[in-house]
C-alpha positions as MATLAB code, in Angstrom:
seq = 'XXXXXXXXXXXXXXXXXXXXXXXXXXXXXXXXXXXXXXXXXXXXXXXXXXXXXXXXXXXXXXXXXXXXXXXXXXXXXXXXXXXXXXXXXXXXXXXXXXXXXXXXXXXXXXXXXXXXXXXXXXXXXXXXXXXXXXXXXXXXXXXXXXXXXXXXXXXXXXXXXXXXXXXXXXXXXXXXXXXXXXXXXXXXXXXXXXXXXXXXXXXXXXXXXXXXXXXXXXXXXXXXXXXXXXXXXXXXXXXXXXXXXXXXXXXXXXXXXXXXXXXXXXXXXXXXXXXXXXXXXXXXXXXXXXXXXXXXXXXXXXXXXXXXXXXXXXXXXXXXXXXXXXXXXXXXXXXXXXXXXXXXXXXXXXXXXXXXXXXXXXXXXXXXXXXXXXXXXXXXXXXXXXXXXXXXXXXXXXXXXXXXXXXXXXXXXXXXXXXXXXXXXXXXXXXXXXXXXXXXXXXXXXXXXXXXXX';
ca = [
     -25.984   36.493   26.277;
     -25.321   38.051   22.897;
     -21.580   37.857   23.540;
     -21.859   34.144   24.387;
     -23.700   33.488   21.123;
     -21.045   35.402   19.192;
     -18.341   33.400   20.941;
     -19.998   30.088   20.012;
     -20.435   31.179   16.407;
     -16.819   32.314   16.319;
     -15.599   28.953   17.640;
     -17.631   27.037   15.049;
     -16.389   29.242   12.211;
     -12.781   28.889   13.404;
     -13.144   25.122   13.519;
     -14.057   25.126    9.813;
     -10.596   26.299    8.782;
      -9.598   23.743    6.158;
      -6.464   21.800    5.288;
      -5.484   22.188    1.611;
      -6.104   19.352   -0.837;
      -2.529   19.358   -2.090;
       0.654   17.435   -2.756;
       3.288   17.390   -0.015;
       5.949   15.660   -2.117;
       6.458   17.402   -5.423;
       8.618   15.931   -8.158;
      10.343   18.719  -10.091;
      11.337   18.035  -13.686;
      11.817   20.150  -16.795;
       8.678   18.730  -18.346;
       5.488   19.356  -16.386;
       4.011   15.940  -17.151;
       6.969   13.615  -17.683;
      10.432   13.224  -16.179;
      13.511   11.770  -17.807;
      15.142    8.705  -16.277;
      18.126   10.767  -15.162;
      15.820   13.259  -13.418;
      13.957   10.441  -11.651;
      17.205    8.804  -10.574;
      18.084   11.848   -8.472;
      15.050   11.060   -6.255;
      15.938    7.395   -5.757;
      17.985    7.013   -2.586;
      18.195    4.359    0.096;
      17.020    5.407    3.544;
      17.581    3.899    6.974;
      16.564    4.305   10.585;
      19.332    4.362   13.161;
      17.253    3.682   16.263;
      16.042    0.133   15.631;
      17.031   -2.391   18.281;
      16.505   -6.141   17.921;
      15.787   -7.753   21.280;
      15.457  -11.531   21.092;
      14.179  -11.156   17.560;
      11.711   -8.391   18.398;
      12.427   -5.035   16.777;
      11.760   -1.860   18.702;
      12.730    1.767   19.051;
      16.073    2.470   20.711;
      15.320    5.558   22.760;
      17.770    6.960   25.289;
      15.717    5.459   28.090;
      16.174    1.968   26.646;
      19.417    0.655   28.102;
      21.789   -1.367   25.986;
      21.667   -5.004   26.977;
      24.021   -7.835   26.170;
      22.696   -9.825   23.236;
      20.705   -6.954   21.743;
      21.421   -6.112   18.114;
      21.323   -2.528   16.870;
      20.670   -2.225   13.157;
      20.052    0.362   10.431;
      18.024   -1.488    7.785;
      17.976    0.156    4.357;
      14.825    0.712    2.329;
      13.331    3.099   -0.200;
      10.248    5.203    0.479;
       8.051    7.090   -1.974;
       4.732    8.932   -1.989;
       1.763    8.702   -4.340;
      -0.828   11.415   -3.689;
      -4.429   11.832   -4.863;
      -6.870   14.710   -4.732;
     -10.485   14.318   -3.659;
     -11.528   13.577   -7.234;
      -9.229   10.568   -7.220;
      -6.710   12.105   -9.630;
      -2.973   11.957   -9.087;
      -1.971   15.426   -7.917;
       1.500   15.177   -9.445;
       0.148   13.713  -12.696;
       2.360   10.686  -13.498;
       5.583   11.967  -11.974;
       5.296   10.196   -8.606;
       4.064    6.993  -10.245;
       6.879    7.065  -12.807;
       9.405    7.531  -10.019;
       8.178    4.427   -8.186;
       8.215    2.370  -11.381;
      11.733    3.564  -12.118;
      12.874    2.423   -8.657;
      11.275   -0.972   -9.309;
      12.914   -1.268  -12.724;
      16.473   -0.584  -11.534;
      16.286   -2.681   -8.350;
      18.792   -5.532   -8.438;
      17.337   -7.777   -5.742;
      13.857   -9.325   -5.630;
      11.404   -6.603   -4.655;
       9.222   -6.412   -1.578;
       6.724   -3.686   -2.475;
       4.792   -2.352    0.530;
       1.911    0.026   -0.188;
       0.126    1.765    2.681;
      -3.067    3.851    2.542;
      -3.740    6.015    5.602;
      -7.108    6.844    7.081;
      -8.942    9.692    8.833;
      -6.961   12.550   10.491;
      -3.985   11.887    8.206;
      -2.398   12.984    4.945;
       1.132   12.808    3.504;
       2.627   15.754    5.400;
       6.055   15.268    6.969;
       6.285   18.819    8.310;
       8.456   18.531   11.393;
       6.084   20.828   13.272;
       2.877   19.132   12.164;
       3.507   15.747   10.565;
       0.774   13.327    9.654;
       0.829   10.602   12.321;
       1.004    7.722    9.858;
       3.986    9.219    8.031;
       5.942    8.869   11.279;
       5.044    5.195   11.589;
       5.494    4.005    8.010;
       9.333    4.179    7.986;
       9.406    1.909   11.051;
       7.294   -0.633    9.223;
       9.630   -0.518    6.222;
      12.738   -0.796    8.403;
      11.393   -3.876   10.172;
      10.449   -5.589    6.949;
      13.848   -4.679    5.479;
      15.556   -6.294    8.475;
      13.399   -9.407    8.168;
      13.926   -9.639    4.398;
      17.557   -8.674    3.997;
      17.763  -10.512    0.680;
      15.167   -8.223   -0.900;
      14.878   -4.578   -1.912;
      12.100   -3.101    0.218;
      10.246   -0.345   -1.621;
       7.560    1.483    0.337;
       4.774    3.567   -1.181;
       2.733    5.841    1.070;
      -0.612    6.691   -0.521;
      -1.656   10.194    0.504;
      -5.099   11.812    0.325;
      -6.895   14.465    2.361;
      -8.047   12.213    5.164;
      -8.461   15.270    7.377;
     -10.305   18.281    5.984;
     -10.696   20.582    8.989;
      -8.012   21.789   11.375;
     -10.045   22.040   14.575;
     -12.986   20.548   16.474;
     -15.959   20.289   16.299;
     -15.841   20.377   12.502;
     -12.998   17.851   12.542;
     -14.964   15.278   14.536;
     -18.159   15.792   12.568;
     -16.392   15.263    9.222;
     -16.270   11.456    9.420;
     -19.128   10.863    6.979;
     -17.734   13.369    4.513;
     -14.292   11.758    4.692;
     -15.826    8.293    4.289;
     -17.619    9.414    1.135;
     -14.388   10.887   -0.228;
     -12.605    7.580    0.474;
     -15.421    5.802   -1.396;
     -15.085    8.117   -4.380;
     -11.295    7.787   -4.614;
     -11.540    4.001   -4.380;
     -14.410    3.485   -6.813;
     -14.055    6.318   -9.300;
     -10.451    7.517   -9.118;
      -7.210    6.425  -10.716;
      -5.894    4.609   -7.647;
      -7.105    1.090   -8.509;
      -5.462    1.078  -11.928;
      -2.287    2.625  -10.520;
      -1.969   -0.054   -7.828;
      -2.487   -2.794  -10.411;
       0.159   -1.149  -12.580;
       2.663   -1.130   -9.707;
       2.114   -4.774   -8.757;
       2.397   -5.752  -12.418;
       5.728   -3.922  -12.598;
       6.934   -6.070   -9.704;
       5.488   -9.266  -11.194;
       7.073   -8.620  -14.614;
      10.637   -8.447  -13.294;
      12.850  -11.513  -13.861;
      13.450  -11.775  -10.115;
      10.546  -13.031   -8.046;
       8.898  -10.106   -6.256;
       5.947   -9.719   -3.884;
       3.505   -6.922   -3.092;
       1.778   -6.126    0.199;
      -1.073   -3.594    0.072;
      -2.419   -2.255    3.379;
      -5.383    0.041    3.929;
      -5.829    1.331    7.489;
      -9.152    2.587    8.931;
     -10.743    4.814    6.256;
      -7.791    3.757    4.100;
      -9.134    0.215    4.471;
     -12.489    1.493    3.292;
     -10.824    3.204    0.314;
      -8.860    0.078   -0.615;
     -11.987   -2.073   -0.245;
     -13.972    0.154   -2.595;
     -11.190   -0.158   -5.150;
     -11.093   -3.973   -5.187;
     -14.409   -5.344   -3.893;
     -15.739   -5.734   -7.423;
     -12.529   -7.507   -8.486;
     -12.797   -9.969   -5.605;
     -16.470  -10.705   -6.270;
     -15.716  -11.744   -9.858;
     -12.900  -14.204   -9.133;
     -13.532  -17.699  -10.450;
      -9.886  -18.725  -10.613;
      -6.854  -17.645   -8.628;
      -5.315  -16.231  -11.806;
      -8.241  -13.818  -12.179;
      -6.983  -11.690   -9.296;
      -6.118   -8.286  -10.732;
      -3.170   -7.746   -8.362;
      -1.543  -11.088   -9.157;
      -1.059  -14.116   -6.941;
       2.210  -12.737   -5.492;
       0.237  -10.056   -3.690;
      -1.675   -9.833   -0.435;
      -4.325   -7.172    0.186;
      -4.799   -6.269    3.850;
      -7.515   -4.118    5.382;
      -6.575   -3.154    8.934;
      -9.207   -1.962   11.433;
     -11.184   -1.059    8.342;
     -13.921    1.569    8.781;
     -16.356   -0.041    6.374;
     -19.653   -1.765    7.074;
     -20.157   -5.519    6.849;
     -22.935   -4.990    4.311;
     -20.392   -3.857    1.730;
     -19.077   -7.434    1.711;
     -22.413   -9.220    1.296;
     -21.647  -10.260   -2.262;
     -18.245  -11.607   -1.213;
     -19.506  -13.758    1.641;
     -22.646  -14.869   -0.175;
     -20.537  -16.194   -3.045;
     -17.502  -17.678   -1.347;
     -15.399  -19.922   -3.582;
     -16.425  -23.540   -3.566;
     -14.469  -26.420   -2.037;
     -13.154  -27.477   -5.473;
     -11.012  -24.311   -5.564;
      -8.431  -25.152   -2.881;
      -6.089  -22.405   -1.706;
      -3.280  -22.348    0.830;
      -3.799  -18.758    1.830;
      -6.227  -15.984    0.873;
      -5.653  -13.081   -1.475;
      -7.279  -10.641    0.965;
      -7.320  -10.602    4.767;
      -9.162   -8.223    7.045;
      -7.746   -7.775   10.548;
      -9.702   -5.968   13.239;
      -8.762   -5.704   16.903;
     -11.512   -6.632   19.311;
     -10.059   -3.847   21.498;
     -10.638   -1.215   18.814;
     -13.412    1.101   20.015;
     -13.292    3.217   16.849;
     -14.683    0.378   14.721;
     -16.633   -1.493   17.411;
     -18.333    1.403   19.203;
     -18.025    4.741   17.411;
     -18.691    3.448   13.883;
     -22.070    1.763   14.517;
     -23.365    4.288   17.044;
     -22.585    7.297   14.875;
     -25.988    6.639   13.303;
     -27.617    7.808   16.545;
     -26.570   11.355   15.677;
     -27.541   10.968   12.041;
     -24.198    9.771   10.654;
     -24.763    6.467    8.842;
     -21.519    4.919    7.619;
     -22.965    1.700    6.212;
     -24.180    1.219    2.660;
     -27.662   -0.065    3.516;
     -28.960    1.312    6.842;
     -32.106   -0.810    6.499;
     -30.118   -4.066    6.298;
     -29.595   -4.142   10.070;
     -25.832   -4.583    9.639;
     -24.514   -1.534   11.433;
     -21.128   -2.948   12.422;
     -17.854   -2.931   10.535;
     -16.892   -6.084    8.674;
     -14.348   -6.901   11.394;
     -16.994   -6.987   14.137;
     -19.770   -8.803   12.280;
     -19.727  -12.330   13.694;
     -21.330  -14.161   10.725;
     -18.485  -12.918    8.513;
     -15.597  -13.588   10.933;
     -13.490  -16.601   10.002;
     -10.627  -16.714   12.546;
      -9.383  -15.408   15.852;
      -5.648  -14.741   16.089;
      -3.461  -14.026   19.097;
       0.227  -14.314   20.019;
       1.276  -15.809   23.349;
       4.523  -16.581   25.147;
       5.435  -20.065   24.027;
       6.363  -21.462   27.446;
       3.406  -20.098   29.350;
       2.065  -23.380   30.739;
      -1.073  -21.663   31.952;
      -1.911  -20.432   28.468;
      -4.421  -22.539   26.613;
      -2.127  -22.968   23.634;
       1.267  -22.801   25.318;
       3.804  -25.564   24.737;
       6.702  -27.098   26.605;
       8.762  -28.787   23.907;
       9.874  -26.424   21.134;
      10.495  -29.431   18.866;
       6.724  -29.706   18.629;
       6.765  -26.531   16.580;
      10.201  -26.678   15.002;
       9.526  -30.016   13.298;
       6.628  -28.793   11.236;
       8.130  -29.512    7.805;
       7.917  -25.850    6.787;
       4.134  -25.881    7.034;
       2.656  -22.379    7.130;
       1.429  -21.290   10.558;
      -2.134  -20.990    9.294;
      -2.081  -24.542    7.882;
      -0.819  -26.463   10.929;
      -3.270  -29.121   12.156;
      -5.285  -28.613   15.299;
      -3.683  -29.942   18.466;
      -5.419  -32.946   19.979;
      -7.955  -32.167   22.713;
      -7.531  -28.443   22.216;
      -9.177  -25.575   20.414;
      -5.750  -24.437   19.198;
      -5.996  -24.638   15.447;
      -2.371  -23.699   14.819;
       0.757  -22.946   16.746;
       3.798  -21.295   15.227;
       7.148  -20.662   16.885;
       8.631  -17.316   15.938;
      12.341  -17.417   15.277;
      14.319  -14.555   13.851;
      17.828  -13.490   12.977;
      20.086  -13.368   16.043;
      17.533  -15.400   17.959;
      19.070  -16.868   21.121;
      17.362  -20.128   22.115;
      18.988  -20.122   25.552;
      17.019  -17.004   26.448;
      13.797  -18.963   26.184;
      11.955  -16.221   24.315;
       9.526  -18.343   22.339;
       6.271  -16.926   21.018;
       3.533  -18.673   19.106;
       0.828  -17.447   16.806;
      -2.465  -19.109   17.668;
      -5.237  -19.186   15.123;
      -8.717  -20.462   15.913;
     -11.268  -20.997   13.201;
     -14.463  -19.444   14.515;
     -16.766  -21.540   12.358;
     -16.079  -25.261   12.696;
     -18.388  -26.210    9.823;
     -16.051  -28.169    7.492;
     -18.423  -27.660    4.574;
     -18.220  -23.878    4.796;
     -15.445  -22.727    2.425;
     -13.214  -19.818    3.400;
     -12.764  -18.463   -0.090;
     -10.318  -15.804   -1.162;
     -10.951  -13.482    1.788;
     -10.392  -14.336    5.458;
     -11.691  -12.101    8.228;
      -9.465  -12.148   11.344;
     -10.377  -10.922   14.815;
      -7.166  -10.056   16.685;
      -6.120   -8.402   19.959;
      -3.387   -6.167   21.359;
      -0.774   -8.900   20.868;
      -1.116   -8.280   17.117;
      -2.176   -4.616   16.850;
      -0.708   -2.254   19.448;
       2.391   -0.285   20.418;
       4.732   -0.559   23.347;
       4.877    2.396   25.738;
       8.427    3.162   24.589;
       7.413    3.256   20.931;
       4.349    5.377   21.530;
       6.625    8.170   22.729;
       8.471    8.166   19.416;
       5.729    7.053   17.056;
       2.590    9.009   17.906;
       0.423    6.799   15.692;
      -0.327    4.406   18.531;
      -3.098    2.426   20.158;
      -5.491   -0.377   19.345;
      -6.931    1.459   16.344;
      -3.956    3.334   14.914;
      -1.069    0.872   15.308;
       0.175   -0.847   12.174;
       3.915   -1.485   12.581;
       3.992   -4.093   15.356;
       6.514   -6.905   14.861;
       3.928   -9.642   15.337;
       1.699   -8.139   12.676;
       4.579   -7.681   10.243;
       5.749  -11.265   10.643;
       2.237  -12.576   10.174;
       1.831  -10.624    6.943;
       5.246  -11.827    5.729;
       4.289  -15.435    6.409;
       1.046  -15.149    4.492;
       2.390  -13.126    1.572;
       5.329  -15.422    0.926;
       3.150  -18.536    0.904;
       1.816  -19.261   -2.570;
      -2.006  -19.137   -2.719;
      -2.120  -22.175   -5.007;
      -1.836  -25.733   -3.682;
];
C-alpha cells in the first residue's frame, strides 16, 4: 500500500514539471534593446509553402496520398511570418526587438499590406522545435499561404503572438491548469503591453500611403486574452472612428474560452439604429460542434473551476453559446444541392448581386435564408459545377434590435474544421482547434475588405 501511495505521489510530482516562460524566437543585435535597420533587414525574408494545392478554388495540403488531378493548381504563395512573444506579466520578452522587426517589414513593404495577427490558446506557445512544436505554429503558415494566394496583390505579413499557454508538461497538472492559464490570459490582455503593441502595429499599416488592412484573431484562451485587451475599447465606442484599431481592421475571437457575462456591457449598450454600419468591427465565431466551449467550459465549475467573471450571474456558458447574445448562424453548403434549404439552381441568382457583401444580401422570398453567396476563386472552373454558398441566418428577427459593432456567429464544421488529409499534416485539428479552413478565411476576407461605414 505504501508503495502505491509513493507511486501516486511520484506521478503527481512528475506531472508538475513546467515549461519555461521564455522566448523561442530571439532577435540578436549588437544593442540589447534596439536593432539597427540593417540588422533587422537580415531577418526579413519571404517564405512559402510548397504543398498547397488548389482544387476548384479550395486550397488544401498536397500530401503524397493526394493524387494529381487535371485542373488542379499547385502553388507556392509567398508571405512573411514573425513572432511577438510575451511573458506572464504581459511584458515583451525580447523587449522591442521583435516589435521593431515587424514594423520594419511593414515600412519597407511595397504592396498594400494584409497584416494577420494570431493569438494562440491553451496547450500552445511559440515553439517550432521539430520534435515538439506548438500545434498552432504548424497551422499558422497554412493560413498565411492561403490568404497570400487569395490576395496576390498584397504583401501578407503574419504575426504569431506567443505566450505560455501551457505551463505543465504532463497530466494531471496539465489538465487542471485551465483556470490558472485563463487568469494569465486575463492579466496579459488587461494589464500587459499587448493591447498598445497591437494598436501600434495596425496604426503602422494604416499610416502607409498604400491602403492596408489588419485581421486580428484570438483562438480559445487567445480569444479570451484578445477580448480582455479590447472589451473596454469596444464598450466606449460612440462613433466608428473611435475604434482604437482603426476601421480597416477586423477583430475575430474564434471558439473563445470566455464567459458571456464578460460581454454584458457590450450587449446592454449596443449602438443605436442611427449609427448604421455595413459590417462589424468585431465578430465572435463559435462552432456548435465545439465541446470544449459548450461542455467542458461551463461544467468545469462542478469540480470547483469557475471560468466566468460572475458565477452568481447564472451565465455559465461562453459568449458563443449564450443564446440571448447570438446574432447569426452561418453555414456553407454545396450550391446545387436541391435538397438543401438554401441551395440554388441558377448561379446567375448569386452572380448578379451588384457586388453586395454576402452578409448584406436580402433574404430570399419564402425562405429563412438571409443571404446566399457564391464562392468563386482564381482558376475556378464553372463547368465543374463546384458552387458553394455561405448562408447566414439572423437568429433574432426583431428589426428594432440593433446589431452594433460586434456580431456573434454560431457556425458548424463547414466553417471550422479540417479535412482528414490536412489533419495528418497539421495536427491542430478538430472543431475546437481548427482555424485555417478555406471557408473561414474567405469569410474573414469578405468582412475585412468591406468598409464598416455606409
